[in-house]
C-alpha positions, 0 to 999 in steps of 0.5 A: 555478304560482307561490306566489301562485296559488290556487283561485278559489271563491265569495268567501263575504264578509260585510258589516256596516254600521257607519255611513252619512253624506252622504259615505260608507257604512262596512262591516266585511267578513269573508272566509275566506282562500284558504290556510287553516291547520290550526293557525291560531286563525282562518282569517278575514280582515277589512277595512273597506269604504268606498263613496261615495254616488251613484257606481256603479260607483266606482273602488276602492283596496285599502289594505294596511297594514304590521305591527301594528294601528297601521299600519291607522290611516293607511290608514283615514284615507286611505280616508276621504279617498279616499271623499270624492273619489269612490273606493271603498276597502277597508282589508285588515287585515294578517296581523299585525293582532290581528283575525287571532288568530294567533301573528304578530298577537300579536307573540309569534312574528314569522316567523323564517325566509324560509320562514315569511315566504313563508307570510305573504306567500302569505296576504297576497297571496291575501287581496288577490286574493280582495278583487278576486274579491269586488269585481268581483261588486259593482255599487258597484265598477268592476272595470276601475279597481282600484288598490292602496296599500301602506305598509312591509311592505304595500308589499312585499305590494302589489308582489307582488299587483300583479305577479301580478294584472293586474286591478290597474291602478295601484299606490302604494308608501309607504316601500317598497324592494326587494333584501332584502339591502340592506333587511336589512343596510343599515338602522338598525332591528334588527327588520328582521333578525328574519326572518333565519336566516342571517349577513350573509355567507351572505345576500350569497352567496345574493343573488349569485345574485339578478341571474341569477334576475331576468333569468330571471324577466323572460324565462321568467316567475315560475312557470317559474324556481326561486329559490335561496332563498324570500326571492326570492319576496317581494322587491319587485324580483322583481315589478318586471318586471311593474310597468313601464309601469303607473301607479305612484307611490312616496312615500319618507322621506329619513331612513328608518331601516327602508328604506335610500335605496339600497333604495328607489332600487333598486326605483324604477329596477327599476320604470322610474323612475316618479314618486317623492316624497321627504319629509323624515321617518323611516319612521314620522314620514312619517305626520305628513304624511298630509294632503299624502300623501292629496292626492298619492295622490288626484291620482295615482289620479284621473289613472290612473283618468282621472276 
């Protein structure tokens, strides 16, 4: 088994209609998580589900935001655009969202170790997989045409989810990179180093073992290789071997202070050099170019889904 395996059970989702217009139906959705925590205030995840009218079954995109509540806003904007173009969209609230009622979502206790971050990724990736379990049972969704869209930390989660779940046909990674040593120590944002309990020298020593680990994963499979450190298990590069030859689009920022350009390029090369768009923006100001991004993502997905 690998860290993102889980016991498949009845999804147990609940939907509540929020609004219905000529362009879409909008529901809020609750789901019990696949990895409940005894200390958690809530073991329920949440999402927003958008369905286009008169298209059944419709291709679906699962959108995974980054850190915090505000990160869901661009995803909701993109979801509304996608549904106007005939795609269903599910915006999954991240583990850092206030709706999750956890210490992480309150911002008071971001994970401080690689092991804690891995636990957050385990929950997040299995949440994505549970959404797929649920969606394939619904007549509104075409189970053969499911994509994932992730931004920032959501992009890292999306890379892991797509890597371990072959039901995801295509992926879009926005302001996302790989190689956590580069991402952590070459960026300009100090918050990225919050989850480190090692020095730069110690991190470099650990990551000297990473190339060999990647080769073994490619040859033997993720579930058959023991990592030198937990961070290997949520580094996007770990999953690149499973992403090659699958439809991928990357959108990155030239002035990104969080994801160094080398980190993004490293991930792009590991994925087989898929189409990549570089925008003149920082990690957050990239969202000011949302209309362009929405059109680019829509065009890519329609091509991948052969719409």
